[in-house]
Each structure stands twice: as structure tokens, then as C-alpha cells.
PASEBA-1860 file (N, C-alpha, C; in nm, 3 decimals):
! residues 244
1> MKTSRVSF> 0.081/-0.111/0.007/0.004/-0.011/-0.020/0.051/0.104/-0.010 ~ 0.182/0.118/0.076/0.265/0.230/0.063/0.353/0.284/-0.042 ~ 0.390/0.132/-0.108/0.434/0.157/-0.235/0.385/0.188/-0.363 ~ 0.269/0.175/-0.330/0.188/0.230/-0.397/0.128/0.414/-0.407 ~ 0.133/0.434/-0.306/0.171/0.578/-0.240/0.256/0.647/-0.265 ~ 0.356/0.596/-0.304/0.508/0.637/-0.324/0.528/0.643/-0.472 ~ 0.430/0.523/-0.550/0.457/0.515/-0.719/0.350/0.677/-0.759 ~ 0.307/0.642/-0.672/0.183/0.766/-0.724/0.206/0.928/-0.706
9> AAALAAGS> 0.290/0.945/-0.597/0.305/1.060/-0.552/0.429/1.087/-0.675 ~ 0.535/0.978/-0.688/0.653/0.991/-0.808/0.565/1.061/-0.948 ~ 0.490/0.948/-0.960/0.415/0.961/-1.120/0.345/1.131/-1.131 ~ 0.291/1.156/-0.983/0.235/1.302/-0.995/0.323/1.427/-1.029 ~ 0.477/1.365/-0.957/0.541/1.491/-0.975/0.593/1.457/-1.149 ~ 0.633/1.369/-1.120/0.674/1.385/-1.295/0.598/1.416/-1.435 ~ 0.468/1.404/-1.386/0.374/1.460/-1.485/0.371/1.621/-1.402 ~ 0.388/1.669/-1.359/0.425/1.815/-1.303/0.518/1.892/-1.391
17> VLVLSGTA> 0.620/1.795/-1.397/0.766/1.863/-1.458/0.736/1.834/-1.651 ~ 0.660/1.733/-1.666/0.631/1.711/-1.859/0.565/1.830/-1.870 ~ 0.472/1.841/-1.776/0.363/2.022/-1.824/0.477/2.143/-1.836 ~ 0.549/2.148/-1.747/0.586/2.304/-1.732/0.725/2.274/-1.845 ~ 0.771/2.153/-1.849/0.881/2.151/-1.963/0.807/2.194/-2.143 ~ 0.734/2.139/-2.152/0.699/2.132/-2.325/0.791/2.018/-2.382 ~ 0.765/2.057/-2.492/0.798/1.953/-2.599/0.944/1.975/-2.607 ~ 1.065/1.861/-2.574/1.186/1.884/-2.635/1.184/1.955/-2.756
25> FAHVGVQP> 1.343/2.035/-2.755/1.331/2.067/-2.846/1.485/2.048/-2.898 ~ 1.440/1.986/-3.003/1.552/1.878/-3.073/1.570/1.911/-3.249 ~ 1.495/1.937/-3.267/1.523/1.991/-3.463/1.559/2.097/-3.487 ~ 1.643/2.139/-3.602/1.656/2.239/-3.659/1.506/2.316/-3.714 ~ 1.524/2.462/-3.628/1.349/2.522/-3.659/1.351/2.636/-3.637 ~ 1.240/2.736/-3.707/1.245/2.888/-3.719/1.150/2.937/-3.625 ~ 1.189/3.063/-3.589/1.081/3.153/-3.517/1.101/3.255/-3.521 ~ 0.993/3.334/-3.564/1.009/3.483/-3.590/1.011/3.588/-3.435
33> IGEAAKGG> 1.111/3.631/-3.475/1.111/3.754/-3.337/1.019/3.872/-3.312 ~ 0.905/3.810/-3.252/0.801/3.909/-3.265/0.689/3.847/-3.340 ~ 0.642/3.911/-3.466/0.552/3.868/-3.519/0.597/3.823/-3.672 ~ 0.569/3.729/-3.742/0.557/3.749/-3.903/0.441/3.780/-3.967 ~ 0.376/3.863/-3.992/0.263/3.884/-4.070/0.285/3.900/-4.198 ~ 0.166/3.847/-4.275/0.155/3.807/-4.401/0.182/3.970/-4.484 ~ 0.243/3.972/-4.611/0.273/4.084/-4.671/0.382/4.183/-4.568 ~ 0.435/4.123/-4.456/0.528/4.244/-4.392/0.680/4.188/-4.388
41> YATLNFKV> 0.739/4.279/-4.287/0.890/4.214/-4.264/0.923/4.170/-4.130 ~ 1.015/4.039/-4.101/1.055/4.010/-4.006/1.149/3.965/-3.983 ~ 1.201/3.941/-3.849/1.377/3.858/-3.851/1.322/3.752/-3.777 ~ 1.363/3.641/-3.859/1.359/3.517/-3.800/1.494/3.468/-3.763 ~ 1.466/3.390/-3.666/1.559/3.313/-3.591/1.587/3.122/-3.637 ~ 1.659/3.119/-3.674/1.690/2.957/-3.710/1.806/2.891/-3.623 ~ 1.695/2.796/-3.564/1.792/2.770/-3.444/1.835/2.584/-3.461 ~ 1.966/2.616/-3.377/2.015/2.450/-3.465/2.086/2.415/-3.330
49> PNERDNAS> 2.022/2.289/-3.261/2.069/2.202/-3.158/2.185/2.095/-3.223 ~ 2.260/2.090/-3.144/2.339/2.001/-3.182/2.302/1.825/-3.125 ~ 2.260/1.758/-3.174/2.184/1.622/-3.138/2.287/1.544/-3.127 ~ 2.450/1.513/-3.158/2.513/1.410/-3.149/2.635/1.471/-3.013 ~ 2.635/1.349/-2.916/2.739/1.321/-2.805/2.856/1.316/-2.851 ~ 2.940/1.292/-2.981/3.044/1.273/-3.035/3.109/1.351/-3.163 ~ 3.045/1.465/-3.183/3.078/1.551/-3.266/2.985/1.703/-3.286 ~ 3.056/1.775/-3.337/3.006/1.909/-3.334/2.968/1.959/-3.477
57> TTQLEVNF> 2.815/2.057/-3.486/2.808/2.110/-3.612/2.860/2.220/-3.625 ~ 2.922/2.216/-3.768/2.995/2.285/-3.857/2.934/2.386/-3.919 ~ 2.799/2.363/-3.985/2.760/2.409/-4.094/2.603/2.377/-4.115 ~ 2.586/2.478/-4.122/2.410/2.518/-4.124/2.392/2.576/-4.329 ~ 2.306/2.491/-4.415/2.250/2.543/-4.538/2.108/2.569/-4.487 ~ 2.048/2.692/-4.508/1.927/2.690/-4.570/1.869/2.737/-4.675 ~ 1.794/2.679/-4.744/1.716/2.689/-4.849/1.565/2.766/-4.871 ~ 1.588/2.887/-4.901/1.424/2.966/-4.958/1.379/2.928/-5.013
65> PVDQPLTS> 1.207/2.922/-4.994/1.144/2.863/-5.133/1.144/2.942/-5.268 ~ 1.158/2.893/-5.365/1.123/2.952/-5.483/1.009/2.980/-5.523 ~ 0.942/2.940/-5.486/0.764/2.977/-5.517/0.731/3.091/-5.451 ~ 0.808/3.087/-5.318/0.783/3.234/-5.210/0.854/3.315/-5.245 ~ 0.926/3.402/-5.331/1.020/3.456/-5.339/1.023/3.553/-5.250 ~ 1.128/3.602/-5.191/1.181/3.737/-5.076/1.269/3.794/-5.135 ~ 1.220/3.925/-5.129/1.279/4.032/-5.229/1.433/4.066/-5.116 ~ 1.438/4.081/-4.967/1.536/4.142/-4.877/1.541/3.978/-4.795
73> VMPQDVPG> 1.676/3.951/-4.790/1.738/3.883/-4.720/1.862/3.933/-4.684 ~ 1.848/3.958/-4.533/1.992/4.038/-4.499/2.044/3.921/-4.314 ~ 2.100/3.826/-4.364/2.187/3.775/-4.290/2.248/3.860/-4.115 ~ 2.204/3.850/-4.042/2.269/3.900/-3.893/2.419/3.816/-3.873 ~ 2.545/3.952/-3.841/2.672/3.863/-3.820/2.624/3.746/-3.710 ~ 2.724/3.638/-3.698/2.694/3.579/-3.594/2.836/3.527/-3.586 ~ 2.887/3.611/-3.475/3.070/3.546/-3.431/3.106/3.449/-3.447 ~ 3.243/3.403/-3.523/3.266/3.280/-3.534/3.223/3.216/-3.608
81> WTVNVEKT> 3.137/3.264/-3.742/3.056/3.196/-3.852/3.095/3.268/-3.983 ~ 3.076/3.237/-4.032/3.116/3.276/-4.197/2.981/3.265/-4.292 ~ 2.945/3.377/-4.367/2.751/3.368/-4.407/2.800/3.373/-4.557 ~ 2.768/3.298/-4.616/2.756/3.263/-4.766/2.588/3.302/-4.845 ~ 2.588/3.402/-4.906/2.421/3.426/-4.990/2.442/3.415/-5.106 ~ 2.328/3.302/-5.116/2.336/3.268/-5.255/2.178/3.336/-5.364 ~ 2.192/3.402/-5.472/2.070/3.439/-5.563/2.062/3.358/-5.655 ~ 1.939/3.373/-5.713/1.882/3.302/-5.822/1.798/3.464/-5.894
89> KLDKPLTV> 1.819/3.450/-6.055/1.737/3.539/-6.117/1.595/3.463/-6.112 ~ 1.514/3.601/-6.158/1.401/3.568/-6.168/1.340/3.538/-6.308 ~ 1.221/3.420/-6.359/1.198/3.425/-6.468/1.086/3.564/-6.509 ~ 1.049/3.606/-6.358/0.930/3.712/-6.374/0.972/3.820/-6.310 ~ 1.051/3.920/-6.320/1.113/4.032/-6.200/0.934/4.053/-6.117 ~ 0.979/4.100/-5.984/0.909/4.204/-5.930/0.934/4.294/-5.902 ~ 0.785/4.389/-5.849/0.801/4.496/-5.805/0.815/4.533/-5.671 ~ 0.886/4.632/-5.603/0.869/4.612/-5.455/0.909/4.797/-5.439
97> HGKQVNEV> 0.835/4.850/-5.371/0.810/4.966/-5.350/0.873/5.056/-5.484 ~ 0.787/5.030/-5.620/0.820/5.103/-5.733/0.961/5.051/-5.802 ~ 1.033/4.946/-5.751/1.127/4.918/-5.833/1.158/4.771/-5.889 ~ 1.202/4.736/-5.964/1.178/4.583/-6.025/1.300/4.508/-5.939 ~ 1.251/4.419/-5.886/1.373/4.306/-5.863/1.392/4.161/-5.915 ~ 1.508/4.175/-5.988/1.543/4.076/-6.081/1.594/3.940/-6.033 ~ 1.629/3.959/-5.880/1.714/3.813/-5.837/1.653/3.806/-5.700 ~ 1.654/3.717/-5.668/1.635/3.663/-5.518/1.730/3.585/-5.412
105> VTKVTWSG> 1.722/3.555/-5.316/1.826/3.483/-5.204/1.745/3.365/-5.225 ~ 1.826/3.271/-5.275/1.756/3.093/-5.240/1.822/2.993/-5.161 ~ 1.984/3.064/-5.085/2.042/2.968/-5.029/2.092/3.051/-4.940 ~ 2.116/3.062/-4.772/2.238/3.082/-4.687/2.292/2.983/-4.636 ~ 2.434/3.025/-4.617/2.463/2.877/-4.582/2.602/2.962/-4.491 ~ 2.586/2.934/-4.328/2.654/2.966/-4.229/2.783/2.843/-4.215 ~ 2.905/2.869/-4.207/3.010/2.770/-4.171/3.118/2.823/-4.096 ~ 3.248/2.738/-4.119/3.340/2.790/-3.979/3.323/2.803/-3.818
113> GKIGPGMF> 3.209/2.777/-3.805/3.203/2.776/-3.642/3.169/2.687/-3.648 ~ 3.123/2.651/-3.493/3.136/2.519/-3.411/3.017/2.524/-3.298 ~ 2.897/2.411/-3.297/2.815/2.399/-3.224/2.852/2.285/-3.141 ~ 2.894/2.272/-3.013/2.949/2.128/-2.934/2.804/2.046/-2.910 ~ 2.880/1.991/-2.831/2.774/1.879/-2.793/2.713/1.899/-2.705 ~ 2.550/1.894/-2.678/2.478/1.960/-2.578/2.460/2.151/-2.584 ~ 2.463/2.183/-2.713/2.511/2.333/-2.751/2.364/2.319/-2.850 ~ 2.367/2.482/-2.851/2.283/2.532/-2.967/2.283/2.627/-3.048
121> QQFPVSVG> 2.293/2.661/-3.160/2.326/2.794/-3.184/2.194/2.870/-3.257 ~ 2.180/2.986/-3.284/2.097/3.037/-3.313/2.126/3.180/-3.440 ~ 2.074/3.195/-3.582/2.134/3.224/-3.703/2.042/3.311/-3.725 ~ 1.997/3.490/-3.705/1.921/3.566/-3.725/1.918/3.611/-3.879 ~ 1.801/3.666/-3.947/1.778/3.670/-4.088/1.644/3.768/-4.097 ~ 1.730/3.875/-4.119/1.602/3.976/-4.138/1.541/3.938/-4.302 ~ 1.389/3.925/-4.318/1.361/3.895/-4.428/1.195/3.989/-4.434 ~ 1.193/3.973/-4.598/1.058/4.068/-4.655/1.052/4.036/-4.831
129> KLPENADQ> 0.947/4.070/-4.863/0.788/4.108/-4.798/0.776/3.937/-4.817 ~ 0.686/3.917/-4.666/0.646/3.779/-4.643/0.520/3.795/-4.757 ~ 0.471/3.641/-4.802/0.362/3.633/-4.893/0.252/3.657/-4.850 ~ 0.152/3.732/-4.907/0.013/3.753/-4.856/-0.064/3.638/-4.883 ~ -0.028/3.529/-4.945/-0.177/3.451/-5.005/-0.110/3.311/-4.922 ~ -0.010/3.287/-4.821/0.007/3.193/-4.761/-0.022/3.161/-4.641 ~ -0.027/3.058/-4.598/-0.025/3.049/-4.429/0.083/3.037/-4.339 ~ 0.200/2.950/-4.443/0.318/2.911/-4.346/0.459/2.940/-4.489
137> MVFKAIQT> 0.575/2.916/-4.419/0.671/2.912/-4.528/0.759/2.749/-4.481 ~ 0.829/2.732/-4.542/0.888/2.604/-4.520/1.052/2.636/-4.634 ~ 1.089/2.589/-4.505/1.219/2.632/-4.555/1.339/2.468/-4.503 ~ 1.382/2.434/-4.601/1.438/2.328/-4.613/1.618/2.322/-4.587 ~ 1.652/2.282/-4.441/1.785/2.295/-4.363/1.891/2.170/-4.408 ~ 2.005/2.198/-4.414/2.125/2.081/-4.439/2.170/2.122/-4.334 ~ 2.203/2.026/-4.183/2.305/2.039/-4.119/2.443/1.951/-4.121 ~ 2.528/2.003/-4.121/2.672/1.949/-4.136/2.742/1.923/-4.021
145> YDNDEVVR> 2.791/1.789/-3.952/2.881/1.807/-3.816/3.042/1.752/-3.899 ~ 3.116/1.758/-3.787/3.273/1.748/-3.794/3.318/1.645/-3.846 ~ 3.248/1.539/-3.807/3.269/1.375/-3.886/3.207/1.327/-4.009 ~ 3.161/1.471/-4.063/3.095/1.425/-4.201/2.967/1.349/-4.222 ~ 2.945/1.334/-4.062/2.751/1.306/-4.094/2.649/1.454/-4.156 ~ 2.602/1.431/-4.253/2.500/1.498/-4.249/2.339/1.530/-4.279 ~ 2.268/1.558/-4.187/2.149/1.548/-4.194/2.028/1.633/-4.233 ~ 1.947/1.602/-4.344/1.921/1.667/-4.386/1.743/1.670/-4.355
153> WIEEAKEG> 1.695/1.825/-4.264/1.615/1.883/-4.243/1.484/1.911/-4.383 ~ 1.424/1.840/-4.427/1.399/1.866/-4.566/1.238/1.773/-4.559 ~ 1.199/1.714/-4.459/1.089/1.635/-4.482/0.938/1.726/-4.410 ~ 0.883/1.734/-4.532/0.728/1.805/-4.475/0.662/1.664/-4.448 ~ 0.581/1.792/-4.335/0.492/1.721/-4.271/0.324/1.730/-4.336 ~ 0.272/1.619/-4.333/0.101/1.588/-4.391/0.044/1.599/-4.302 ~ -0.064/1.668/-4.343/-0.161/1.690/-4.232/-0.278/1.555/-4.214 ~ -0.244/1.528/-4.093/-0.315/1.370/-4.027/-0.224/1.272/-3.995
161> AAEPQTPA> -0.092/1.272/-4.080/-0.024/1.224/-4.070/0.112/1.225/-3.914 ~ 0.186/1.145/-3.876/0.269/1.172/-3.767/0.362/1.273/-3.801 ~ 0.420/1.319/-3.722/0.558/1.397/-3.788/0.707/1.331/-3.851 ~ 0.763/1.404/-3.924/0.822/1.309/-3.970/0.953/1.307/-3.895 ~ 1.075/1.218/-3.903/1.188/1.212/-3.887/1.271/1.281/-3.889 ~ 1.294/1.382/-3.963/1.375/1.485/-3.996/1.284/1.602/-4.067 ~ 1.207/1.672/-3.983/1.123/1.717/-4.070/1.218/1.877/-4.062 ~ 1.138/1.968/-4.189/1.204/2.089/-4.251/1.113/2.216/-4.176
169> PVLKLAAA> 1.246/2.321/-4.133/1.138/2.406/-4.050/1.031/2.482/-4.087 ~ 0.949/2.525/-4.040/0.805/2.545/-4.098/0.825/2.715/-4.022 ~ 0.779/2.816/-4.090/0.721/2.922/-4.038/0.570/2.936/-4.065 ~ 0.515/2.970/-3.908/0.398/3.046/-3.929/0.356/3.171/-3.980 ~ 0.295/3.241/-4.082/0.238/3.333/-4.077/0.088/3.390/-3.999 ~ 0.138/3.522/-3.949/0.017/3.553/-3.878/-0.075/3.660/-3.983 ~ -0.183/3.650/-3.924/-0.284/3.761/-4.073/-0.204/3.889/-4.055 ~ -0.213/3.954/-4.239/-0.186/4.042/-4.238/-0.233/4.153/-4.126
177> KGADHHAG> -0.158/4.249/-4.104/-0.203/4.382/-4.013/-0.318/4.496/-4.109 ~ -0.383/4.507/-4.097/-0.509/4.563/-4.203/-0.499/4.730/-4.147 ~ -0.548/4.847/-4.217/-0.514/4.982/-4.241/-0.568/5.033/-4.097 ~ -0.673/4.968/-4.031/-0.664/5.010/-3.858/-0.524/5.057/-3.741 ~ -0.445/4.968/-3.794/-0.344/4.939/-3.693/-0.279/5.066/-3.728 ~ -0.283/5.101/-3.848/-0.173/5.200/-3.839/-0.180/5.331/-3.764 ~ -0.048/5.415/-3.733/-0.080/5.513/-3.653/-0.174/5.589/-3.682 ~ -0.218/5.676/-3.586/-0.355/5.787/-3.635/-0.440/5.713/-3.680
185> GKTDEAKN> -0.460/5.598/-3.698/-0.612/5.530/-3.780/-0.676/5.515/-3.623 ~ -0.833/5.490/-3.684/-0.924/5.468/-3.584/-1.016/5.362/-3.662 ~ -1.068/5.293/-3.562/-1.202/5.157/-3.606/-1.292/5.232/-3.571 ~ -1.387/5.193/-3.672/-1.548/5.211/-3.660/-1.585/5.195/-3.503 ~ -1.532/5.092/-3.471/-1.582/5.077/-3.338/-1.511/5.199/-3.238 ~ -1.461/5.217/-3.242/-1.378/5.365/-3.173/-1.454/5.497/-3.179 ~ -1.474/5.521/-3.349/-1.509/5.608/-3.399/-1.731/5.648/-3.309 ~ -1.746/5.521/-3.308/-1.855/5.537/-3.254/-1.886/5.507/-3.089
193> TEKDGGKD> -1.778/5.490/-3.063/-1.791/5.518/-2.897/-1.749/5.695/-2.882 ~ -1.704/5.716/-2.966/-1.682/5.876/-2.972/-1.768/5.946/-2.933 ~ -1.871/5.898/-3.090/-2.040/5.981/-3.092/-2.144/5.937/-2.985 ~ -2.082/5.825/-2.926/-2.206/5.801/-2.780/-2.156/5.857/-2.652 ~ -2.055/5.908/-2.672/-2.016/6.004/-2.559/-1.929/5.913/-2.453 ~ -1.862/5.810/-2.513/-1.741/5.713/-2.461/-1.851/5.656/-2.348 ~ -1.981/5.604/-2.362/-2.093/5.494/-2.287/-1.989/5.373/-2.314 ~ -1.918/5.345/-2.417/-1.905/5.215/-2.405/-1.752/5.208/-2.349
201> AGHGHDEA> -1.725/5.290/-2.257/-1.554/5.294/-2.230/-1.577/5.194/-2.073 ~ -1.677/5.222/-2.036/-1.703/5.126/-1.904/-1.701/5.002/-1.877 ~ -1.795/4.946/-2.068/-1.798/4.764/-2.108/-1.655/4.739/-2.123 ~ -1.581/4.822/-2.188/-1.398/4.800/-2.203/-1.358/4.758/-2.133 ~ -1.370/4.822/-2.018/-1.276/4.822/-1.891/-1.323/4.681/-1.856 ~ -1.479/4.665/-1.814/-1.518/4.527/-1.782/-1.443/4.413/-1.866 ~ -1.458/4.438/-1.970/-1.420/4.297/-2.056/-1.217/4.278/-2.023 ~ -1.138/4.416/-2.015/-1.014/4.367/-1.957/-0.971/4.349/-1.843
209> SADHGSDT> -1.081/4.347/-1.750/-1.084/4.323/-1.608/-1.103/4.202/-1.595 ~ -1.194/4.115/-1.679/-1.241/4.020/-1.713/-1.129/3.884/-1.744 ~ -1.085/3.979/-1.892/-0.924/3.915/-1.940/-0.813/3.885/-1.808 ~ -0.788/3.979/-1.750/-0.659/3.995/-1.627/-0.726/3.908/-1.556 ~ -0.828/3.895/-1.515/-0.886/3.774/-1.394/-0.895/3.637/-1.410 ~ -0.910/3.617/-1.554/-0.902/3.502/-1.625/-0.708/3.442/-1.629 ~ -0.659/3.524/-1.651/-0.526/3.481/-1.689/-0.449/3.457/-1.546 ~ -0.534/3.572/-1.446/-0.465/3.526/-1.298/-0.484/3.404/-1.240
217> TARALGIA> -0.627/3.367/-1.292/-0.659/3.210/-1.256/-0.588/3.092/-1.322 ~ -0.549/3.146/-1.441/-0.425/3.064/-1.507/-0.348/3.012/-1.457 ~ -0.239/3.132/-1.407/-0.133/3.105/-1.340/-0.123/3.054/-1.226 ~ -0.246/3.119/-1.137/-0.243/3.037/-0.982/-0.278/2.922/-1.010 ~ -0.346/2.819/-1.099/-0.389/2.694/-1.160/-0.233/2.618/-1.181 ~ -0.151/2.695/-1.249/-0.033/2.665/-1.267/0.031/2.596/-1.125 ~ 0.060/2.721/-1.040/0.115/2.723/-0.943/0.088/2.589/-0.897 ~ -0.086/2.606/-0.853/-0.120/2.490/-0.735/-0.078/2.337/-0.819
225> GIVVGLGG> -0.073/2.325/-0.941/-0.022/2.206/-1.013/0.173/2.166/-0.920 ~ 0.207/2.258/-0.986/0.357/2.240/-0.901/0.367/2.236/-0.746 ~ 0.294/2.260/-0.692/0.266/2.228/-0.541/0.198/2.131/-0.514 ~ 0.139/2.094/-0.587/0.064/1.962/-0.560/0.188/1.844/-0.636 ~ 0.262/1.850/-0.718/0.325/1.721/-0.755/0.433/1.790/-0.643 ~ 0.515/1.848/-0.581/0.605/1.868/-0.483/0.576/1.841/-0.398 ~ 0.434/1.860/-0.330/0.394/1.772/-0.202/0.363/1.644/-0.226 ~ 0.360/1.574/-0.350/0.341/1.434/-0.362/0.468/1.351/-0.342
233> VAFGVASR> 0.568/1.410/-0.392/0.712/1.359/-0.343/0.716/1.422/-0.222 ~ 0.703/1.486/-0.143/0.719/1.478/0.004/0.673/1.367/0.068 ~ 0.547/1.347/-0.001/0.474/1.251/0.108/0.496/1.096/0.077 ~ 0.551/1.103/-0.050/0.628/0.978/-0.084/0.758/0.933/0.019 ~ 0.846/1.065/-0.035/0.959/1.040/0.085/0.946/0.992/0.209 ~ 0.823/1.065/0.276/0.800/1.015/0.437/0.743/0.905/0.447 ~ 0.663/0.833/0.335/0.537/0.701/0.363/0.727/0.662/0.356 ~ 0.837/0.632/0.313/0.893/0.569/0.290/1.014/0.559/0.417
241> RRSA> 1.054/0.633/0.456/1.077/0.674/0.554/1.038/0.598/0.689 ~ 0.843/0.623/0.716/0.797/0.548/0.806/0.805/0.403/0.811 ~ 0.775/0.368/0.658/0.792/0.215/0.678/0.924/0.133/0.681 ~ 0.988/0.252/0.659/1.206/0.200/0.723/1.213/0.182/0.850
END
């Protein structure tokens, strides 16, 4: 009976740790710094973990989708690494800010540095304009180790199927910002509120207070889960000591 209590406490504590830690980061991935909105510009971080215990990553190659050409790609300097940018000519020039663009970046390669075992490195790139008619972008990447091993992160996930063993980095695009988001612009709701003499102001404050309350409740529940997990561990240890 006491053994069952100890096992339950340990399982509860482990569950709490899993909930807090989230999904393990193990693949080459891409995340925007801030937001990557359709039709806008963004800074992307390509995150590269070293998954080997006996080798170091010495090169990363990122391929940019040719069917979603980006007219601006500017890598940030990463100390200890050399960057090489490759471009290709477009069959049909693009017009950006009134100027024609005849070629776009199709590949960026970082080399000469080293990502040791148990470490990771971020490679920032400023890009734009992002596609206006797509929900995501896929950047196929190739990771090279100093033992000549090459890992190709190029598999595209299929809806309803399990995640591929070596998935390609995928950038999710947020909804495009409308005209109402520009400085000085006012939404129809704001204009109607002004006409009504600010009658809806109190209602807006109530909604904000409700949102704040919900956030506080969520945090409280999260802390309570941690406390329960730790309490379970303590209870299990105490039970074992008494049985001894």
C-alpha cells in the first residue's frame, strides 16, 4: 500500500515536470522575433541544436522557397561564423516599392563555426516581404557535423500524419495587419464610441478586467499544480521513511 502511494506521488511529480518543460527542442527550427505577418517584414531565428554526443555541428545550409520569393534577405553577423548568400534570377521580375527586382536569395549557408555537444546556436535573418496569400513557409535545411555526417531537415509534414523523422523548419504566418493598425487610424468601433460620448468605455474596462482575472486564475492553477507535485514527492519520501 505504501509502495503504491510512493509510486503515485512520483508519477504526479513527473507529470508536473512534463507539463512545465513542454516539448523537447531537438530539431532545426525557425521562429520569428515578434510577429511574422503576411505581406510584412520580420526577423527570423534559425535554431540549430547539436544532437550528437561525439561530434560538433560546423555548417548550416538554409534553402529559401523559390515559389515564395523574398526580395529582401539580410543575415545578421554571428561571431565565429562565415555566411554565404546565394541568389538566383527570376523568370518574371517583381516590383517592390516601385522598383523591379530581378533576383532573390535562394540559399544562405553558415560555416566555419562550431556547435558542440549539448549546445545550440541561433542564426538571425531579416526577411521580407512575406507572402500575402500563404499561411506558412517551409525552409529546407541541411546540418553538417565535423565527422562528415549530414542531416537533411527537408521532410514536409502531411496533415493527419505523424511528424517526419527529419522535418523541415516551418514558419507560421500571422494575419496581415489592416489599415486600422496604422498610427493615427481609428476603427469604426472607436468612432462610434466617440459619438456615444464614451458610453462603451466602462464596458471595455469590464472586458479588460475579465481578461486579467482569467490570466490570474490560469497562473494560480499552474502554481497549484506545481505545489501538488512537490507535495506528492514529499509525501512519498515521508511514507518510505516511516515504513523503514
